[in-house]
C-alpha angles and dihedrals in degrees: 000000000000114000091236089061091062101033110024115214110266124230116265110278117205109229094010117156118241111191134166135178126195120193131183128191128190137182115245109187092314098325120102110224127198095232099167129041116159128155144176119199126351103338117105148162107205101196143339113262128202110192090148097045129265099310095074123047115204118205123187111208110215127198101189098198087067094219141048118238128205109287097020115139122206127184127182124183124181125180118193112196128218115308093358124125123210128184116196126191142145133245096236147344118315113233120208111196130205116296103238086204096309135099119237117210141195123188119188120187119184126184127187124186133207112324092354129134131209127186122193110191112152121169119259127302118226118204115203120215111278093022116143109201135170117198124190124184121183127179127187118189138182115236094266100033124116131223133186119178134169135183129185115196122195116194109209127341104287094182089057094046093251122139130196093249099150137017131064139262123194127184135189120183123178132171125191124189124189087348094306124116105236101164133030123166132161136166146161128217126195116204108249090005130137093264092056089058102033121104085230090058130030093323090218094307122136104205128058129173132189131189120189124186134181124187143094117350115279121228118235091255090058092051091048090052091051091052090050088057089068098048116118090010094146092235135049119300132181138170131196135177116204137151090358093304122116111208123190121183135188128188123184145105103265121079092197091054090049089052093050093050095047090045091052090051093048092048090055097039100048097064090053096047101033104020087233131112117248107251111195110230114244090229090069090064099049 
């Protein structure tokens, strides 16, 4: 399907920010090096971090303006070479402001080579009322590569009494492994629309979270452990495993609760998939 069919081209927006970030990671005798770091506009990675030792390179993606205005266009590409392991996150919540007649976009493209691992765990995204946002997330994996990705979406600013009553959010997520499409998901949500209220949609809730993982097959005990992570979450939680993809979902009204649930799932999942404990980045606690 042409990209324009999913995310129509937005009108020109005077003063809109166009930013892109290209990252490359490579294995160097057991140490993952950040070997490429190029940018245009306000998207940066300041330095490579190694809180887990040399095998895993942590990169914090920074968007200095602190918020995305109507018409802004962001693009992030990360390529993880054979046997390398990259962990990508953000320093704080992403804020998507009202559209002002223009569509804001974010395109994320992740590539992992043979035996490589890539983790995409940004902090939550907050969509202000009247925002019009198009999100695209594309993952390409070698046959034995591993991917873990999580997104937490907050519709409106509940703490400020603001709801997502108008505006639009569209999403497209696709994962390919060994050249085969194994996950394709797209959706559109209108603020205040029927899908926001429907039991088949958000059922009136304002926070949704999704974690997707691809890697080696998980035993039944591992899946049972992941389901236990969502028990007593205070919202709705579900977990499925199909076609080699683990999908964990949360629906509620509390972004902190969503974070706790997704963190608990990740902390149980990571040792199974990557044989590595889940070390919470210090930036998440600042």
